N, C-alpha and C positions, 0 to 999 in steps of 0.2 A: 213339713215334719219328715225326718229321716230316721230310719233304724238300720243298724248294721250289727247283727248279733245281739250282744247285751248292752249296746250303746244306743241311746235315743237322743236325737237333737230336736228340740221343740222351739219354734219361733218364740222369742221372748225378749223384751227390752232389757238391756244390761243396766243394772243400777249405777247411778252416777259415781258413787264412792267405791266402785270395784277397783281392785288392784291388779295390774298386769302381772302375769306369771311368765317369766323368761324361760322358755323351753323350746328348743328346736332340734328335731322336729317335734311338733305337738303330739303327745301321746294321750289319747282320751281314755284308754283302758289297756291293761296288760293281761295276757292269758297266763295265769299263774302256773298252769300245768304245761302248756305248749310253748310258752315264751313268745307267742304271736302278739301283735299289738294293733290297735285301731289308731292310726296316725295320720297327720296332715303335715306335708312337707313345705307347702307354700309359705315363704317367709313373711308375707304381708298379712297373713291370718294371725289373729291375736287370741290368746287364752287369758281369761280374766277370772277373778274370784271375789266373791262377796259373801261374808258370813258363812263360809264353808260350802257355798254353792258355786259351781264352775260354769262359765259362760264362754261362748265362742263368737268372735266378730269376724265374719267372712268378708273380704274386700270386694270391690265392684267386679274384679275379674274372676271371682269365684274361687273354689278350692276343691281338692279331691280327698275324700276320706278313704284310706286304703287299709286292707287287712289281707294277710296271706291266704286265708281260707274263704273269704267273702269277696264278692265283686266290688270293684271300686265304685264309689258313689260321688257324682258331681254335685257339689253343694252350691246353691244359689247365694248371691250376696245377701247379707243380713246379720241379725243378731239372734243367737240361739242359747237356750239353757241346755246344759249337758246332764242327762239322766242316765245313771248306770243301773241296770236291772239288779234287784236284790231278791233274796229268798229267805224264808223263815226256817230256822232250825230250832230245836227245843231250847238251846242255850242263848241264841241271839238272832237278830236279823243281820244277814251278812251279804256282801256282794257275791254275785254269781261267779263261780270259777269257770273260765273259758277253757 
């Protein structure tokens, strides 16, 4: 399991019917205030989605999760569910602003 700021990657099998999201580099979360981003640049890494939930498939050579204000995290090969931290406000539950 990996956490970088408001992004959490939990080991989780990817559902068979997931659809590949074409995005390079892969951006897991944007900082709405700072413009910084949690991203992966390795082209062999895949971003997938199933029923509104996003997943990450990291190849055998691994990948690096980068962010301008956090240290780079080396990701082990495997399948992960992407969880973005959320917070409660009186009007709604919203994603945390970075």
